[in-house]
N, CA, C and O atoms as a printed pandas DataFrame, in Angstrom:
     atom_number atom_name residue_name chain_id  residue_number  x_coord  y_coord  z_coord
0              1         N          UNK        A               1   60.866  -60.007   73.515
1              2        CA          UNK        A               1   60.996  -59.217   72.323
2              3         C          UNK        A               1   60.193  -59.813   71.178
3              4         O          UNK        A               1   59.549  -59.087   70.420
4              5         N          UNK        A               2   60.231  -61.134   71.054
5              6        CA          UNK        A               2   59.464  -61.819   70.018
6              7         C          UNK        A               2   57.975  -61.560   70.176
7              8         O          UNK        A               2   57.267  -61.360   69.189
8              9         N          UNK        A               3   57.493  -61.563   71.430
9             10        CA          UNK        A               3   56.086  -61.318   71.702
10            11         C          UNK        A               3   55.693  -59.911   71.246
11            12         O          UNK        A               3   54.630  -59.730   70.653
12            13         N          UNK        A               4   56.533  -58.921   71.516
13            14        CA          UNK        A               4   56.241  -57.540   71.146
14            15         C          UNK        A               4   56.190  -57.372   69.629
15            16         O          UNK        A               4   55.300  -56.701   69.108
16            17         N          UNK        A               5   57.127  -57.971   68.932
17            18        CA          UNK        A               5   57.120  -57.843   67.473
18            19         C          UNK        A               5   55.934  -58.567   66.860
19            20         O          UNK        A               5   55.387  -58.091   65.865
20            21         N          UNK        A               6   55.514  -59.698   67.414
21            22        CA          UNK        A               6   54.331  -60.420   66.933
22            23         C          UNK        A               6   53.079  -59.589   67.187
23            24         O          UNK        A               6   52.217  -59.475   66.315
24            25         N          UNK        A               7   52.981  -59.011   68.379
25            26        CA          UNK        A               7   51.836  -58.181   68.727
26            27         C          UNK        A               7   51.756  -56.971   67.792
27            28         O          UNK        A               7   50.671  -56.623   67.327
28            29         N          UNK        A               8   52.870  -56.344   67.520
29            30        CA          UNK        A               8   52.872  -55.211   66.597
30            31         C          UNK        A               8   52.452  -55.621   65.192
31            32         O          UNK        A               8   51.748  -54.867   64.520
32            33         N          UNK        A               9   52.864  -56.789   64.740
33            34        CA          UNK        A               9   52.476  -57.278   63.412
34            35         C          UNK        A               9   50.975  -57.516   63.343
35            36         O          UNK        A               9   50.346  -57.192   62.336
36            37         N          UNK        A              10   50.388  -58.080   64.400
37            38        CA          UNK        A              10   48.936  -58.337   64.438
38            39         C          UNK        A              10   48.178  -57.018   64.444
39            40         O          UNK        A              10   47.204  -56.864   63.708
40            41         N          UNK        A              11   48.610  -56.069   65.262
41            42        CA          UNK        A              11   47.945  -54.760   65.329
42            43         C          UNK        A              11   48.031  -54.070   63.973
43            44         O          UNK        A              11   47.041  -53.499   63.515
44            45         N          UNK        A              12   49.174  -54.109   63.331
45            46        CA          UNK        A              12   49.329  -53.488   62.007
46            47         C          UNK        A              12   48.408  -54.138   60.983
47            48         O          UNK        A              12   47.828  -53.447   60.145
48            49         N          UNK        A              13   48.268  -55.459   61.043
49            50        CA          UNK        A              13   47.390  -56.167   60.111
50            51         C          UNK        A              13   45.933  -55.771   60.330
51            52         O          UNK        A              13   45.198  -55.558   59.366
52            53         N          UNK        A              14   45.511  -55.673   61.587
53            54        CA          UNK        A              14   44.129  -55.283   61.897
54            55         C          UNK        A              14   43.864  -53.864   61.419
55            56         O          UNK        A              14   42.810  -53.594   60.843
56            57         N          UNK        A              15   44.795  -52.963   61.646
57            58        CA          UNK        A              15   44.618  -51.572   61.211
58            59         C          UNK        A              15   44.518  -51.491   59.694
59            60         O          UNK        A              15   43.694  -50.741   59.172
60            61         N          UNK        A              16   45.333  -52.240   58.988
61            62        CA          UNK        A              16   45.275  -52.184   57.528
62            63         C          UNK        A              16   43.967  -52.749   57.003
63            64         O          UNK        A              16   43.430  -52.240   56.018
64            65         N          UNK        A              17   43.438  -53.795   57.642
65            66        CA          UNK        A              17   42.141  -54.348   57.230
66            67         C          UNK        A              17   41.023  -53.359   57.505
67            68         O          UNK        A              17   40.128  -53.171   56.681
68            69         N          UNK        A              18   41.081  -52.737   58.654
69            70        CA          UNK        A              18   40.049  -51.768   59.016
70            71         C          UNK        A              18   40.062  -50.590   58.051
71            72         O          UNK        A              18   39.002  -50.124   57.632
72            73         N          UNK        A              19   41.224  -50.112   57.702
73            74        CA          UNK        A              19   41.320  -48.969   56.799
74            75         C          UNK        A              19   40.880  -49.327   55.388
75            76         O          UNK        A              19   40.391  -48.457   54.667
76            77         N          UNK        A              20   41.037  -50.579   54.972
77            78        CA          UNK        A              20   40.705  -50.988   53.612
78            79         C          UNK        A              20   39.233  -51.373   53.458
79            80         O          UNK        A              20   38.739  -51.470   52.335
80            81         N          UNK        A              21   38.531  -51.591   54.565
81            82        CA          UNK        A              21   37.150  -52.035   54.506
82            83         C          UNK        A              21   36.226  -50.830   54.397
83            84         O          UNK        A              21   36.182  -50.013   55.316
84            85         N          UNK        A              22   35.478  -50.694   53.284
85            86        CA          UNK        A              22   34.561  -49.562   53.161
86            87         C          UNK        A              22   33.374  -49.743   54.102
87            88         O          UNK        A              22   32.907  -50.859   54.328
88            89         N          UNK        A              23   32.906  -48.647   54.636
89            90        CA          UNK        A              23   31.763  -48.671   55.543
90            91         C          UNK        A              23   30.565  -48.140   54.778
91            92         O          UNK        A              23   30.617  -47.057   54.196
92            93         N          UNK        A              24   29.472  -48.920   54.782
93            94        CA          UNK        A              24   28.258  -48.495   54.090
94            95         C          UNK        A              24   27.622  -47.342   54.849
95            96         O          UNK        A              24   27.526  -47.364   56.076
96            97         N          UNK        A              25   27.190  -46.340   54.103
97            98        CA          UNK        A              25   26.523  -45.222   54.736
98            99         C          UNK        A              25   25.078  -45.598   55.003
99           100         O          UNK        A              25   24.473  -46.318   54.209
100          101         N          UNK        A              26   24.508  -45.119   56.120
101          102        CA          UNK        A              26   23.114  -45.448   56.423
102          103         C          UNK        A              26   22.186  -44.886   55.354
103          104         O          UNK        A              26   22.358  -43.754   54.902
104          105         N          UNK        A              27   21.201  -45.687   54.956
105          106        CA          UNK        A              27   20.278  -45.278   53.895
106          107         C          UNK        A              27   19.109  -44.457   54.417
107          108         O          UNK        A              27   18.593  -43.605   53.692
108          109         N          UNK        A              28   18.676  -44.687   55.651
109          110        CA          UNK        A              28   17.520  -43.970   56.182
110          111         C          UNK        A              28   16.235  -44.456   55.521
111          112         O          UNK        A              28   16.216  -45.488   54.851
112          113         N          UNK        A              29   15.198  -43.717   55.716
113          114        CA          UNK        A              29   13.898  -44.076   55.156
114          115         C          UNK        A              29   13.835  -43.588   53.715
115          116         O          UNK        A              29   14.131  -42.428   53.429
116          117         N          UNK        A              30   13.453  -44.466   52.826
117          118        CA          UNK        A              30   13.270  -44.099   51.421
118          119         C          UNK        A              30   11.794  -43.761   51.236
119          120         O          UNK        A              30   10.922  -44.530   51.639
120          121         N          UNK        A              31   11.523  -42.632   50.637
121          122        CA          UNK        A              31   10.135  -42.211   50.484
122          123         C          UNK        A              31    9.903  -41.652   49.085
123          124         O          UNK        A              31   10.821  -41.190   48.408
124          125         N          UNK        A              32    8.651  -41.714   48.686
125          126        CA          UNK        A              32    8.211  -41.138   47.434
126          127         C          UNK        A              32    7.059  -40.197   47.761
127          128         O          UNK        A              32    6.846  -39.840   48.920
128          129         N          UNK        A              33    6.331  -39.806   46.750
129          130        CA          UNK        A              33    5.182  -38.922   46.949
130          131         C          UNK        A              33    4.070  -39.327   45.995
131          132         O          UNK        A              33    4.320  -39.775   44.876
132          133         N          UNK        A              34    2.843  -39.161   46.458
133          134        CA          UNK        A              34    1.658  -39.459   45.659
134          135         C          UNK        A              34    0.769  -38.228   45.654
135          136         O          UNK        A              34    0.490  -37.645   46.701
136          137         N          UNK        A              35    0.327  -37.839   44.465
137          138        CA          UNK        A              35   -0.629  -36.746   44.346
138          139         C          UNK        A              35   -2.031  -37.336   44.293
139          140         O          UNK        A              35   -2.294  -38.249   43.511
140          141         N          UNK        A              36   -2.925  -36.820   45.119
141          142        CA          UNK        A              36   -4.332  -37.238   45.170
142          143         C          UNK        A              36   -5.190  -36.092   44.676
143          144         O          UNK        A              36   -4.976  -34.945   45.069
144          145         N          UNK        A              37   -6.165  -36.385   43.815
145          146        CA          UNK        A              37   -7.062  -35.334   43.316
146          147         C          UNK        A              37   -8.506  -35.805   43.372
147          148         O          UNK        A              37   -8.798  -36.989   43.206
148          149         N          UNK        A              38   -9.410  -34.847   43.613
149          150        CA          UNK        A              38  -10.826  -35.175   43.758
150          151         C          UNK        A              38  -11.549  -35.314   42.423
151          152         O          UNK        A              38  -12.669  -35.822   42.382
152          153         N          UNK        A              39  -10.930  -34.873   41.336
153          154        CA          UNK        A              39  -11.534  -35.016   40.010
154          155         C          UNK        A              39  -10.606  -35.816   39.103
155          156         O          UNK        A              39   -9.416  -35.963   39.380
156          157         N          UNK        A              40  -11.167  -36.323   38.025
157          158        CA          UNK        A              40  -10.373  -37.095   37.071
158          159         C          UNK        A              40   -9.310  -36.213   36.412
159          160         O          UNK        A              40   -9.416  -34.987   36.402
160          161         N          UNK        A              41   -8.285  -36.868   35.862
161          162        CA          UNK        A              41   -7.199  -36.207   35.136
162          163         C          UNK        A              41   -6.436  -35.201   36.011
163          164         O          UNK        A              41   -6.010  -34.141   35.552
164          165         N          UNK        A              42   -6.284  -35.571   37.277
165          166        CA          UNK        A              42   -5.526  -34.776   38.256
166          167         C          UNK        A              42   -6.035  -33.332   38.335
167          168         O          UNK        A              42   -5.257  -32.379   38.349
168          169         N          UNK        A              43   -7.352  -33.204   38.386
169          170        CA          UNK        A              43   -8.019  -31.907   38.493
170          171         C          UNK        A              43   -8.769  -31.841   39.821
171          172         O          UNK        A              43   -8.778  -32.803   40.589
172          173         N          UNK        A              44   -9.391  -30.706   40.078
173          174        CA          UNK        A              44  -10.141  -30.515   41.323
174          175         C          UNK        A              44   -9.194  -30.160   42.456
175          176         O          UNK        A              44   -8.113  -29.617   42.233
176          177         N          UNK        A              45   -9.613  -30.474   43.665
177          178        CA          UNK        A              45   -8.726  -30.258   44.807
178          179         C          UNK        A              45   -7.674  -31.348   44.793
179          180         O          UNK        A              45   -7.994  -32.525   44.633
180          181         N          UNK        A              46   -6.411  -30.959   44.962
181          182        CA          UNK        A              46   -5.313  -31.931   44.964
182          183         C          UNK        A              46   -4.418  -31.698   46.174
183          184         O          UNK        A              46   -4.322  -30.586   46.692
184          185         N          UNK        A              47   -3.777  -32.757   46.605
185          186        CA          UNK        A              47   -2.776  -32.674   47.665
186          187         C          UNK        A              47   -1.698  -33.710   47.388
187          188         O          UNK        A              47   -1.949  -34.711   46.715
188          189         N          UNK        A              48   -0.525  -33.476   47.895
189          190        CA          UNK        A              48    0.568  -34.426   47.747
190          191         C          UNK        A              48    0.898  -34.991   49.117
191          192         O          UNK        A              48    1.062  -34.245   50.082
192          193         N          UNK        A              49    0.995  -36.327   49.199
193          194        CA          UNK        A              49    1.364  -36.970   50.459
194          195         C          UNK        A              49    2.693  -37.699   50.279
195          196         O          UNK        A              49    2.995  -38.206   49.198
196          197         N          UNK        A              50    3.477  -37.745   51.345
197          198        CA          UNK        A              50    4.747  -38.468   51.356
198          199         C          UNK        A              50    4.459  -39.908   51.734
199          200         O          UNK        A              50    3.713  -40.174   52.677
200          201         N          UNK        A              51    5.054  -40.842   50.993
201          202        CA          UNK        A              51    4.798  -42.267   51.208
202          203         C          UNK        A              51    6.112  -43.010   51.451
203          204         O          UNK        A              51    6.754  -43.447   50.495
204          205         N          UNK        A              52    6.526  -43.163   52.725
205          206        CA          UNK        A              52    7.715  -43.969   53.003
206          207         C          UNK        A              52    7.509  -45.387   52.480
207          208         O          UNK        A              52    6.425  -45.949   52.640
208          209         N          UNK        A              53    8.516  -45.967   51.867
209          210        CA          UNK        A              53    8.360  -47.267   51.225
210          211         C          UNK        A              53    7.835  -48.329   52.179
211          212         O          UNK        A              53    8.341  -48.504   53.288
212          213         N          UNK        A              54    6.804  -49.032   51.718
213          214        CA          UNK        A              54    6.227  -50.132   52.481
214          215         C          UNK        A              54    5.376  -49.726   53.663
215          216         O          UNK        A              54    4.992  -50.583   54.459
216          217         N          UNK        A              55    5.068  -48.450   53.805
217          218        CA          UNK        A              55    4.307  -47.953   54.955
218          219         C          UNK        A              55    2.911  -47.533   54.518
219          220         O          UNK        A              55    2.750  -46.822   53.526
220          221         N          UNK        A              56    1.915  -47.970   55.254
221          222        CA          UNK        A              56    0.538  -47.564   54.971
222          223         C          UNK        A              56    0.364  -46.106   55.364
223          224         O          UNK        A              56    0.676  -45.715   56.488
224          225         N          UNK        A              57   -0.138  -45.302   54.426
225          226        CA          UNK        A              57   -0.371  -43.886   54.679
226          227         C          UNK        A              57   -1.852  -43.600   54.459
227          228         O          UNK        A              57   -2.386  -43.836   53.375
228          229         N          UNK        A              58   -2.507  -43.092   55.493
229          230        CA          UNK        A              58   -3.923  -42.731   55.409
230          231         C          UNK        A              58   -4.058  -41.381   54.713
231          232         O          UNK        A              58   -3.240  -40.484   54.920
232          233         N          UNK        A              59   -5.087  -41.243   53.892
233          234        CA          UNK        A              59   -5.318  -39.987   53.196
234          235         C          UNK        A              59   -5.678  -38.892   54.204
235          236         O          UNK        A              59   -6.294  -39.170   55.232
236          237         N          UNK        A              60   -5.293  -37.653   53.910
237          238        CA          UNK        A              60   -5.627  -36.558   54.825
238          239         C          UNK        A              60   -7.114  -36.243   54.797
239          240         O          UNK        A              60   -7.842  -36.636   53.885
240          241         N          UNK        A              61   -7.533  -35.530   55.815
241          242        CA          UNK        A              61   -8.934  -35.115   55.918
242          243         C          UNK        A              61   -9.320  -34.345   54.659
243          244         O          UNK        A              61   -8.545  -33.532   54.155
244          245         N          UNK        A              62  -10.513  -34.606   54.163
245          246        CA          UNK        A              62  -10.988  -33.962   52.943
246          247         C          UNK        A              62  -10.779  -34.813   51.702
247          248         O          UNK        A              62  -11.291  -34.484   50.632
248          249         N          UNK        A              63  -10.023  -35.918   51.834
249          250        CA          UNK        A              63   -9.780  -36.804   50.694
250          251         C          UNK        A              63  -10.271  -38.224   50.941
251          252         O          UNK        A              63  -10.147  -39.079   50.063
252          253         N          UNK        A              64  -10.833  -38.494   52.133
253          254        CA          UNK        A              64  -11.403  -39.812   52.393
254          255         C          UNK        A              64  -12.617  -40.019   51.495
255          256         O          UNK        A              64  -13.516  -39.180   51.441
256          257         N          UNK        A              65  -12.628  -41.135   50.799
257          258        CA          UNK        A              65  -13.735  -41.477   49.898
258          259         C          UNK        A              65  -13.995  -40.396   48.857
259          260         O          UNK        A              65  -15.129  -40.234   48.407
260          261         N          UNK        A              66  -12.971  -39.661   48.471
261          262        CA          UNK        A              66  -13.162  -38.580   47.510
262          263         C          UNK        A              66  -11.917  -38.389   46.641
263          264         O          UNK        A              66  -11.433  -37.269   46.479
264          265         N          UNK        A              67  -11.404  -39.482   46.085
265          266        CA          UNK        A              67  -10.226  -39.420   45.221
266          267         C          UNK        A              67  -10.600  -40.031   43.871
267          268         O          UNK        A              67  -11.008  -41.191   43.800
268          269         N          UNK        A              68  -10.460  -39.251   42.810
269          270        CA          UNK        A              68  -10.836  -39.726   41.477
270          271         C          UNK        A              68   -9.648  -39.943   40.553
271          272         O          UNK        A              68   -9.785  -40.588   39.514
272          273         N          UNK        A              69   -8.470  -39.407   40.921
273          274        CA          UNK        A              69   -7.256  -39.633   40.133
274          275         C          UNK        A              69   -6.049  -39.510   41.059
275          276         O          UNK        A              69   -6.085  -38.797   42.062
276          277         N          UNK        A              70   -4.975  -40.223   40.699
277          278        CA          UNK        A              70   -3.753  -40.226   41.504
278          279         C          UNK        A              70   -2.546  -40.248   40.587
279          280         O          UNK        A              70   -2.635  -40.606   39.412
280          281         N          UNK        A              71   -1.402  -39.852   41.162
281          282        CA          UNK        A              71   -0.155  -39.957   40.426
282          283         C          UNK        A              71    0.956  -40.288   41.411
283          284         O          UNK        A              71    1.160  -39.584   42.400
284          285         N          UNK        A              72    1.671  -41.374   41.123
285          286        CA          UNK        A              72    2.880  -41.694   41.869
286          287         C          UNK        A              72    3.969  -40.830   41.245
287          288         O          UNK        A              72    4.455  -41.134   40.155
288          289         N          UNK        A              73    4.354  -39.760   41.925
289          290        CA          UNK        A              73    5.217  -38.750   41.321
290          291         C          UNK        A              73    6.581  -39.300   40.914
291          292         O          UNK        A              73    7.212  -38.770   40.000
292          293         N          UNK        A              74    7.040  -40.352   41.578
293          294        CA          UNK        A              74    8.309  -40.986   41.211
294          295         C          UNK        A              74    8.086  -42.271   40.424
295          296         O          UNK        A              74    9.026  -43.024   40.169
296          297         N          UNK        A              75    6.835  -42.515   40.041
297          298        CA          UNK        A              75    6.427  -43.710   39.295
298          299         C          UNK        A              75    6.738  -44.999   40.046
299          300         O          UNK        A              75    7.064  -46.021   39.444
300          301         N          UNK        A              76    6.631  -44.932   41.380
301          302        CA          UNK        A              76    6.767  -46.138   42.194
302          303         C          UNK        A              76    5.501  -46.965   42.066
303          304         O          UNK        A              76    4.429  -46.406   41.837
304          305         N          UNK        A              77    5.594  -48.286   42.207
305          306        CA          UNK        A              77    4.386  -49.113   42.259
306          307         C          UNK        A              77    3.668  -48.887   43.590
307          308         O          UNK        A              77    4.289  -48.902   44.653
308          309         N          UNK        A              78    2.356  -48.678   43.517
309          310        CA          UNK        A              78    1.564  -48.380   44.716
310          311         C          UNK        A              78    0.260  -49.177   44.698
311          312         O          UNK        A              78   -0.201  -49.619   43.646
312          313         N          UNK        A              79   -0.313  -49.348   45.868
313          314        CA          UNK        A              79   -1.634  -49.958   46.025
314          315         C          UNK        A              79   -2.521  -49.013   46.813
315          316         O          UNK        A              79   -2.134  -48.524   47.874
316          317         N          UNK        A              80   -3.721  -48.758   46.284
317          318        CA          UNK        A              80   -4.741  -47.998   46.994
318          319         C          UNK        A              80   -5.639  -48.969   47.751
319          320         O          UNK        A              80   -5.842  -50.106   47.325
320          321         N          UNK        A              81   -6.173  -48.506   48.879
321          322        CA          UNK        A              81   -7.049  -49.343   49.702
322          323         C          UNK        A              81   -8.296  -48.550   50.092
323          324         O          UNK        A              81   -8.251  -47.330   50.255
324          325         N          UNK        A              82   -9.407  -49.269   50.236
325          326        CA          UNK        A              82  -10.669  -48.631   50.618
326          327         C          UNK        A              82  -10.701  -48.279   52.096
327          328         O          UNK        A              82  -11.364  -47.316   52.481
328          329         N          UNK        A              83   -9.996  -49.039   52.937
329          330        CA          UNK        A              83   -9.999  -48.772   54.377
330          331         C          UNK        A              83   -8.819  -47.872   54.754
331          332         O          UNK        A              83   -7.986  -47.545   53.908
332          333         N          UNK        A              84   -8.755  -47.475   56.023
333          334        CA          UNK        A              84   -7.695  -46.594   56.508
334          335         C          UNK        A              84   -6.397  -47.327   56.849
335          336         O          UNK        A              84   -5.374  -46.684   57.084
336          337         N          UNK        A              85   -6.421  -48.650   56.879
337          338        CA          UNK        A              85   -5.277  -49.411   57.389
338          339         C          UNK        A              85   -4.617  -50.301   56.347
339          340         O          UNK        A              85   -3.823  -51.174   56.699
340          341         N          UNK        A              86   -4.925  -50.101   55.089
341          342        CA          UNK        A              86   -4.317  -50.851   53.980
342          343         C          UNK        A              86   -4.513  -52.358   54.118
343          344         O          UNK        A              86   -3.590  -53.135   53.874
344          345         N          UNK        A              87   -5.709  -52.761   54.507
345          346        CA          UNK        A              87   -5.983  -54.197   54.653
346          347         C          UNK        A              87   -7.053  -54.702   53.691
347          348         O          UNK        A              87   -7.226  -55.914   53.556
348          349         N          UNK        A              88   -7.777  -53.803   53.016
349          350        CA          UNK        A              88   -8.796  -54.251   52.054
350          351         C          UNK        A              88   -8.109  -54.696   50.770
351          352         O          UNK        A              88   -6.886  -54.619   50.655
352          353         N          UNK        A              89   -8.895  -55.159   49.809
353          354        CA          UNK        A              89   -8.331  -55.580   48.521
354          355         C          UNK        A              89   -7.644  -54.389   47.861
355          356         O          UNK        A              89   -8.239  -53.316   47.769
356          357         N          UNK        A              90   -6.408  -54.554   47.402
357          358        CA          UNK        A              90   -5.670  -53.422   46.833
358          359         C          UNK        A              90   -6.040  -53.137   45.378
359          360         O          UNK        A              90   -6.477  -54.021   44.641
360          361         N          UNK        A              91   -5.852  -51.887   44.994
361          362        CA          UNK        A              91   -5.960  -51.465   43.601
362          363         C          UNK        A              91   -4.581  -50.953   43.206
363          364         O          UNK        A              91   -4.124  -49.941   43.737
364          365         N          UNK        A              92   -3.912  -51.637   42.283
365          366        CA          UNK        A              92   -2.540  -51.327   41.897
366          367         C          UNK        A              92   -2.477  -50.185   40.885
367          368         O          UNK        A              92   -3.307  -50.091   39.980
368          369         N          UNK        A              93   -1.465  -49.311   41.059
369          370        CA          UNK        A              93   -1.148  -48.314   40.040
370          371         C          UNK        A              93    0.330  -47.942   40.159
371          372         O          UNK        A              93    0.946  -48.127   41.208
372          373         N          UNK        A              94    0.874  -47.428   39.095
373          374        CA          UNK        A              94    2.192  -46.793   39.118
374          375         C          UNK        A              94    2.160  -45.691   38.078
375          376         O          UNK        A              94    1.493  -45.819   37.051
376          377         N          UNK        A              95    2.862  -44.635   38.333
377          378        CA          UNK        A              95    2.776  -43.488   37.438
378          379         C          UNK        A              95    1.472  -42.748   37.654
379          380         O          UNK        A              95    0.990  -42.624   38.779
380          381         N          UNK        A              96    0.908  -42.260   36.561
381          382        CA          UNK        A              96   -0.315  -41.463   36.637
382          383         C          UNK        A              96   -1.533  -42.325   36.351
383          384         O          UNK        A              96   -1.546  -43.081   35.380
384          385         N          UNK        A              97   -2.555  -42.217   37.189
385          386        CA          UNK        A              97   -3.827  -42.920   37.001
386          387         C          UNK        A              97   -4.897  -41.834   36.895
387          388         O          UNK        A              97   -5.410  -41.353   37.906
388          389         N          UNK        A              98   -5.234  -41.448   35.635
389          390        CA          UNK        A              98   -6.136  -40.323   35.394
390          391         C          UNK        A              98   -7.579  -40.574   35.797
391          392         O          UNK        A              98   -8.297  -39.642   36.162
392          393         N          UNK        A              99   -8.006  -41.829   35.733
393          394        CA          UNK        A              99   -9.388  -42.174   36.064
394          395         C          UNK        A              99   -9.372  -43.430   36.928
395          396         O          UNK        A              99   -8.943  -44.493   36.479
396          397         N          UNK        A             100   -9.837  -43.305   38.159
397          398        CA          UNK        A             100   -9.923  -44.472   39.043
398          399         C          UNK        A             100  -11.288  -45.134   38.880
399          400         O          UNK        A             100  -12.259  -44.454   38.549
400          401         N          UNK        A             101  -11.384  -46.444   39.106
401          402        CA          UNK        A             101  -12.655  -47.143   38.923
402          403         C          UNK        A             101  -13.710  -46.754   39.959
403          404         O          UNK        A             101  -14.903  -46.952   39.733
404          405         N          UNK        A             102  -13.282  -46.213   41.072
405          406        CA          UNK        A             102  -14.176  -45.746   42.134
406          407         C          UNK        A             102  -13.443  -44.639   42.877
407          408         O          UNK        A             102  -12.228  -44.504   42.730
408          409         N          UNK        A             103  -14.139  -43.859   43.655
409          410        CA          UNK        A             103  -13.479  -42.760   44.354
410          411         C          UNK        A             103  -13.343  -42.992   45.856
411          412         O          UNK        A             103  -12.856  -42.119   46.573
412          413         N          UNK        A             104  -13.769  -44.164   46.339
413          414        CA          UNK        A             104  -13.798  -44.385   47.790
414          415         C          UNK        A             104  -12.535  -45.066   48.337
415          416         O          UNK        A             104  -12.618  -46.079   49.032
416          417         N          UNK        A             105  -11.382  -44.502   48.020
417          418        CA          UNK        A             105  -10.121  -44.978   48.569
418          419         C          UNK        A             105   -9.728  -44.113   49.766
419          420         O          UNK        A             105  -10.075  -42.934   49.831
420          421         N          UNK        A             106   -8.997  -44.716   50.716
421          422        CA          UNK        A             106   -8.653  -44.007   51.945
422          423         C          UNK        A             106   -7.201  -44.152   52.386
423          424         O          UNK        A             106   -6.778  -43.456   53.309
424          425         N          UNK        A             107   -6.424  -45.034   51.758
425          426        CA          UNK        A             107   -5.034  -45.215   52.158
426          427         C          UNK        A             107   -4.224  -45.790   50.997
427          428         O          UNK        A             107   -4.778  -46.271   50.008
428          429         N          UNK        A             108   -2.883  -45.727   51.143
429          430        CA          UNK        A             108   -1.990  -46.160   50.070
430          431         C          UNK        A             108   -0.708  -46.723   50.666
431          432         O          UNK        A             108   -0.251  -46.291   51.725
432          433         N          UNK        A             109   -0.130  -47.708   49.953
433          434        CA          UNK        A             109    1.216  -48.209   50.239
434          435         C          UNK        A             109    1.980  -48.190   48.919
435          436         O          UNK        A             109    1.501  -48.696   47.904
436          437         N          UNK        A             110    3.180  -47.597   48.946
437          438        CA          UNK        A             110    4.054  -47.599   47.777
438          439         C          UNK        A             110    5.364  -48.291   48.148
439          440         O          UNK        A             110    5.779  -48.283   49.306
440          441         N          UNK        A             111    6.000  -48.886   47.153
441          442        CA          UNK        A             111    7.279  -49.536   47.391
442          443         C          UNK        A             111    8.284  -49.058   46.365
443          444         O          UNK        A             111    7.937  -48.786   45.215
444          445         N          UNK        A             112    9.523  -48.960   46.789
445          446        CA          UNK        A             112   10.574  -48.525   45.883
446          447         C          UNK        A             112   10.746  -49.571   44.798
447          448         O          UNK        A             112   10.725  -50.766   45.094
448          449         N          UNK        A             113   10.914  -49.158   43.557
449          450        CA          UNK        A             113   11.103  -50.130   42.472
450          451         C          UNK        A             113   12.408  -50.905   42.676
451          452         O          UNK        A             113   13.384  -50.379   43.211
452          453         N          UNK        A             114   12.400  -52.124   42.252
453          454        CA          UNK        A             114   13.597  -52.960   42.352
454          455         C          UNK        A             114   14.319  -52.936   41.017
455          456         O          UNK        A             114   13.787  -53.404   40.010
456          457         N          UNK        A             115   15.521  -52.396   41.003
457          458        CA          UNK        A             115   16.310  -52.376   39.760
458          459         C          UNK        A             115   17.621  -53.020   40.047
459          460         O          UNK        A             115   18.466  -53.125   39.158
């Protein structure tokens, strides 16, 4: 009888701990968006690409080596790269960049801001 009452007390304690412990909901992939334009001041042909945080995203066809302005639509910090694989020297921007120093960018990595 003592064993049964002890076992019931342990089970009750485990259940109460389990019920009181909050479970974190899965966050999934966090993503932002970047607008690319072929002319300065976000003019000309433009497209918006989705940029999962920390992931190199290659520009779509028609925008390789032909980007003159960009905007991080969520104002995330981003780096532009001249190559397709985000390995060349980066050019940093966040928010709107109306005039880029060159137009021959081909890929981007953005990261969620740390607050």
